[in-house]
C-alpha positions in Angstrom: -6.9 -10.1 25.4 -8.4 -7.1 26.9 -7.7 -3.7 25.0 -6.5 -1.7 28.0 -5.4 1.6 26.3 -5.0 3.0 22.9 -2.7 5.9 22.0 -3.1 7.9 18.8 -0.3 10.0 17.4 -0.6 12.8 14.5 3.0 12.7 13.0 4.5 14.8 10.2 7.8 14.0 8.4 9.6 15.4 5.3 10.1 13.2 2.3 13.5 12.9 1.1 12.3 14.1 -2.2 9.2 15.5 -3.8 6.7 12.8 -4.9 4.5 13.9 -7.8 1.5 12.1 -9.4 -1.4 13.0 -11.6 -3.5 14.3 -8.7 -0.7 16.4 -7.0 2.6 16.4 -5.3 4.0 15.8 -1.7 7.2 16.9 0.0 5.8 16.6 3.5 3.9 13.5 4.7 1.6 13.4 7.7 0.0 10.3 9.0 -1.6 8.7 12.1 0.1 6.1 14.3 -1.9 4.0 16.8 -0.7 1.8 19.6 -2.8 -0.9 21.3 -1.8 -1.9 24.9 -2.9 -5.3 26.4 -1.4 -7.6 28.9 2.0 -5.9 28.8 2.2 -6.0 25.0 2.3 -2.8 22.7 1.1 -3.1 19.1 1.4 -0.6 16.3 -0.8 0.5 13.3 -0.4 3.1 10.7 -3.2 5.1 9.0 -1.9 6.2 5.6 -4.3 9.0 4.9 -2.5 12.2 4.1 -3.3 15.9 4.3 -5.4 16.0 1.1 -8.2 14.0 -0.5 -6.3 13.1 -3.6 -6.0 9.4 -3.5 -8.9 8.8 -1.1 -11.7 10.8 0.5 -10.0 10.3 3.7 -7.5 12.8 5.2 -5.3 12.7 8.3 -7.9 14.9 9.9 -11.1 13.0 9.0 -9.2 9.9 10.2 -8.4 11.3 13.4 -12.0 12.1 14.0 -13.3 8.7 12.7 -10.6 6.8 14.9 -11.0 8.9 18.0 -14.7 9.4 18.1 -16.0 6.1 16.8 -13.4 3.2 16.4 -11.4 3.6 19.6 -14.6 3.7 21.7 -15.6 0.4 19.9 -12.4 -1.3 21.0 -11.2 0.0 24.5 -12.0 -2.4 27.3 -13.2 -5.2 25.0 -11.7 -8.8 24.6 -9.9 -9.3 21.4 -9.5 -12.8 20.2 -8.4 -12.4 16.7 -8.0 -9.4 14.2 -11.2 -10.4 12.4 -13.2 -9.4 15.4 -12.8 -5.7 14.4 -15.1 -6.1 11.3 -18.0 -6.7 13.7 -16.9 -4.0 16.1 -16.6 -1.4 13.4 -20.0 -2.4 11.5 -21.6 0.8 12.6 -19.1 3.0 10.7 -19.5 3.0 6.9 -16.6 3.4 4.8 -13.3 5.0 6.1 -11.2 2.0 5.3 -7.9 3.8 5.9 -8.9 4.7 9.4 -10.1 1.1 10.1 -7.0 -0.5 8.6 -4.8 1.4 11.0 -6.5 -0.3 14.1 -6.9 -3.6 12.4 -3.0 -3.7 11.7 -2.3 -3.2 15.2 -4.7 -5.9 16.2 -2.7 -8.3 13.9 0.5 -7.0 15.6 -1.0 -7.6 19.0 -2.4 -11.0 18.5 0.8 -12.2 16.5 2.8 -11.2 19.6 0.6 -13.0 21.8 0.8 -16.1 19.7 4.6 -15.8 19.4 4.7 -15.7 15.6 5.5 -12.9 13.0 2.8 -11.0 11.4 3.6 -12.8 8.2 3.3 -16.2 9.7 -0.1 -15.4 11.2 -1.3 -13.9 8.0 -0.1 -17.0 6.1 -1.6 -19.5 8.4 -4.4 -20.7 6.1 -1.9 -21.6 3.3 0.1 -24.8 2.9 3.3 -22.9 2.2 4.4 -20.5 4.9 5.3 -16.9 4.1 8.2 -16.0 1.7 11.4 -15.0 3.4 11.9 -12.2 0.8 9.5 -10.4 -1.4 10.3 -8.9 -4.8 10.0 -5.2 -4.9 10.3 -2.4 -7.3 10.4 1.4 -7.2 7.6 4.0 -8.1 9.1 7.2 -9.7 6.8 10.3 -9.5 6.5 12.8 -12.3 9.6 14.6 -12.9 10.2 17.9 -14.6 11.6 16.4 -17.9 12.0 13.2 -19.7 15.7 13.3 -19.3 15.3 13.8 -15.6 13.1 10.8 -15.4 15.7 8.7 -17.2 18.4 9.8 -14.7 16.3 8.9 -11.8 15.7 5.5 -13.4 19.3 5.0 -13.7 20.0 5.9 -10.1 17.5 3.2 -8.8 19.0 0.6 -11.2 22.3 1.2 -9.7 21.0 0.7 -6.3 19.7 -2.7 -7.4 16.0 -2.3 -8.2 14.8 -4.7 -11.0 11.4 -3.0 -11.8 10.2 0.7 -12.1 6.8 2.2 -12.2 6.3 5.5 -14.0 3.6 7.9 -13.1 1.8 9.4 -16.1 -0.8 11.8 -17.0 -2.3 13.3 -20.2 0.7 15.1 -22.1 3.1 13.2 -20.0 2.8 9.6 -21.2 3.7 8.0 -24.5 6.8 10.2 -25.2 8.1 9.5 -21.7 7.5 5.9 -21.8 9.0 5.5 -25.3 12.2 7.2 -24.1 12.4 5.0 -21.0 12.0 1.9 -23.2 14.7 3.1 -25.6 17.1 3.7 -22.8 16.3 0.3 -21.0 15.2 -2.1 -23.6 14.9 -5.0 -21.1 13.6 -3.4 -17.9 10.3 -4.3 -16.6 8.5 -1.0 -16.6 4.9 -0.3 -15.6 2.9 2.9 -15.8 0.5 4.4 -13.3 -2.2 6.8 -14.4 -4.0 7.5 -11.0 -7.3 7.8 -12.9 -6.1 10.6 -15.1 -7.9 9.3 -18.4 -11.2 8.6 -19.8 -12.6 6.3 -22.5 -11.9 9.3 -24.9 -8.2 8.5 -24.5 -8.4 5.0 -25.8 -6.1 5.9 -28.7 -3.5 7.4 -26.6 -3.5 4.4 -24.2 -3.2 2.0 -27.3 0.1 3.7 -28.2 1.5 2.2 -25.1 0.9 -1.4 -26.6 4.1 -1.8 -28.5 6.3 -0.8 -25.4 6.2 -4.1 -23.6 5.0 -2.9 -20.4 4.4 -4.9 -17.4 1.1 -3.2 -16.8 -1.1 0.0 -17.2 -2.3 0.8 -13.7 -5.8 2.6 -13.0 -6.1 4.6 -16.2 -9.8 5.4 -15.7 -11.9 6.6 -12.8 -11.1 5.8 -9.2 -14.5 4.3 -8.5 -14.9 2.8 -11.9 -15.1 -0.9 -12.8 -17.4 -1.0 -15.7 -15.5 1.5 -18.0 -12.3 -0.5 -17.4 -14.1 -3.6 -18.7 -14.8 -1.8 -21.9 -11.2 -0.5 -22.2 -9.7 -3.9 -21.4 -10.4 -5.7 -24.8 -9.3 -2.5 -26.6 -5.6 -2.6 -25.3 -3.0 -5.2 -25.3 -1.1 -4.0 -22.3 -2.2 -5.9 -19.1 -4.6 -3.8 -17.2 -4.3 -3.4 -13.5 -6.8 -1.9 -11.1 -5.9 -0.1 -7.9 -8.3 2.7 -6.6 -11.3 0.9 -8.0 -10.9 -2.1 -5.6 -12.2 -1.0 -2.3 -13.1 -4.5 -0.9 -13.3 -8.1 -1.9 -16.8 -7.4 -3.4 -15.3 -4.9 -5.7 -12.6 -7.5 -6.6 -15.4 -10.0 -7.4 -17.3 -7.4 -9.6 -14.1 -6.6 -11.6 -13.5 -10.5 -12.1 -17.1 -11.0 -13.2 -16.9 -8.1 -15.7 -13.4 -9.1 -17.0 -12.2 -5.5 -16.2 -8.6 -6.3 -15.5 -5.7 -8.8 -15.6 -4.0 -7.6 -12.5 -5.1 -6.2 -9.0 -2.8 -3.9 -6.9 -3.7 -4.8 -3.3 -3.3 -2.1 -0.8 -4.4 -3.3 2.5 -5.4 0.1 3.8 -7.5 0.8 0.7 -9.6 -2.2 1.5 -10.0 -1.8 5.1 -7.2 -4.0 6.4 -5.2 -7.2 6.1 -8.0 -9.6 6.5 -10.0 -8.1 3.6 -6.7 -8.0 1.6 -6.3 -11.7 2.2 -9.8 -12.2 0.8 -8.8 -10.2 -2.3 -5.7 -12.2 -2.6 -7.7 -15.4 -2.5 -10.3 -14.2 -5.1 -7.5 -13.2 -7.4 -5.7 -16.5 -7.1 -8.9 -18.4 -7.9 -9.6 -16.3 -10.8 -6.0 -16.6 -12.3 -5.3 -12.8 -11.9 -1.7 -11.5 -11.2 -1.3 -9.7 -7.9 1.0 -7.4 -6.1 1.0 -5.2 -3.1 1.1 -1.3 -3.5 2.6 1.3 -1.3 1.4 4.7 0.2 4.8 6.2 1.4 4.5 4.3 4.7 6.9 4.6 7.6 8.7 1.4 8.8 5.5 0.4 10.8 3.3 0.3 7.7 6.1 -1.2 5.6 6.6 -4.2 7.9 2.9 -5.0 7.7 2.9 -4.6 3.8 5.8 -7.0 3.7 3.8 -9.6 5.6 1.1 -9.3 3.1 3.4 -9.5 0.1 4.8 -12.8 1.4 1.6 -14.6 0.7 1.8 -17.1 -2.3 -0.4 -15.3 -4.7 1.5 -12.1 -4.9 3.8 -12.9 -7.8 4.6 -9.4 -9.2 7.2 -7.0 -7.5 5.4 -4.7 -5.0 5.7 -1.0 -4.5 7.4 -1.6 -1.2 10.8 -0.3 -1.6 13.5 0.5 0.9 12.0 3.0 3.5 15.0 5.3 3.4 13.8 6.4 0.0 11.2 8.3 1.9 12.5 9.3 5.4 15.8 10.0 7.0 15.5 9.2 9.7 12.3 7.1 10.0 10.6 6.2 13.2 12.0 2.7 12.9 15.2 1.2 11.5 15.0 1.5 7.7 14.1 -1.3 5.6 17.0 -2.1 3.0 17.0 -3.4 -0.3 18.8 -6.7 -1.1 20.3 -5.4 -4.4 21.4 -8.9 -5.6 17.7 -9.9 -6.3 15.7 -6.6 -5.9 14.0 -8.0 -2.6 13.4 -7.0 0.9 13.6 -9.4 3.8 10.2 -10.0 5.6 10.5 -9.6 9.4 10.5 -12.7 11.4 10.3 -11.6 15.1 7.0 -11.9 16.8 4.3 -9.3 15.5 5.5 -6.7 13.2 9.1 -7.3 13.9 10.2 -3.7 14.2 11.3 -1.5 17.0 9.8 2.0 17.1 12.2 4.8 18.0 10.1 6.5 20.6 12.4 9.6 20.8 12.1 10.2 17.0 8.4 9.5 17.2 8.1 12.2 19.9 10.0 14.7 17.8 7.6 14.3 14.8 4.4 14.2 16.7 2.0 17.1 16.2 -0.6 15.9 18.6 -1.4 12.8 20.8 -4.4 11.4 22.5 -4.8 8.5 25.0 -8.0 6.4 25.5 -8.4 4.1 28.5 -11.0 1.6 29.6 
């Protein structure tokens, strides 16, 4: 398939509510949307980089530069056989996984449409079992102004049907919060996410979480660290999960070799795309690790691709891919909705991503747009 044209949109949408973590808060979310055009088909990808370099060094502005000036020129006019082709095309650009994942997602969408299969079916092709029809999901709760407010937010999501919650923590907003949540909900699966807010000097604090029966402690130490997590791992009883530390399948391999974690949160954008995310999945399964799919406040475009990944057999823990109307009303696609009876979301089954983009809404939220043709 010849890539005839690529459109790039910089969009900005207000979040339904403020989302706070240890490295800052968001009320407005910018992202990039890319479309690939080939043989009458239109495919979609989303770049989850945001305005500031809190979670990643990439921002929506650096990603626009990298995509526009380096990645799109490497694609336009070329013959695409499979999404894996992009790894070779992008070899000359070091890093910038969020930018690369945007176009790779669109390549999966395009080739799945060509093949007449869903994104999930194409991604699951190497495995004996096809993709799951539904995937278990949980909800991530940002840092609230008080413990009681957090308890109230948890209750709201439980009423909606969510079966697992993740609480964001940071120094001074950790053990007391989690103890209160556990006291209020003795049987609820709870995990906590520190977003790299602690160091090895905080081991005693992290050990105080051990008696709270948590599903996991996610990324307590440095965002590029694997070694210190391997030192922390034997000192705590709570299962240890890595997120920001895992930038590639190689990093997953290093973490496994060092026994640095029990669990990996696989974010396809963070590792540069779905092909690399599938490699992380395979390594984790071979090593006996637990796996789940993390979220980045995606629109319905990115959410559809995450659900496809989460439908693979090794993802056994509920992902952070909750209903999209938690974030945007309206979104640029029809919202993904929770199945409250079992805390799942249904994986799209139409060819490609399986979502329809509301072009009028996309236009309303677009700040700038570019078009590149062969």
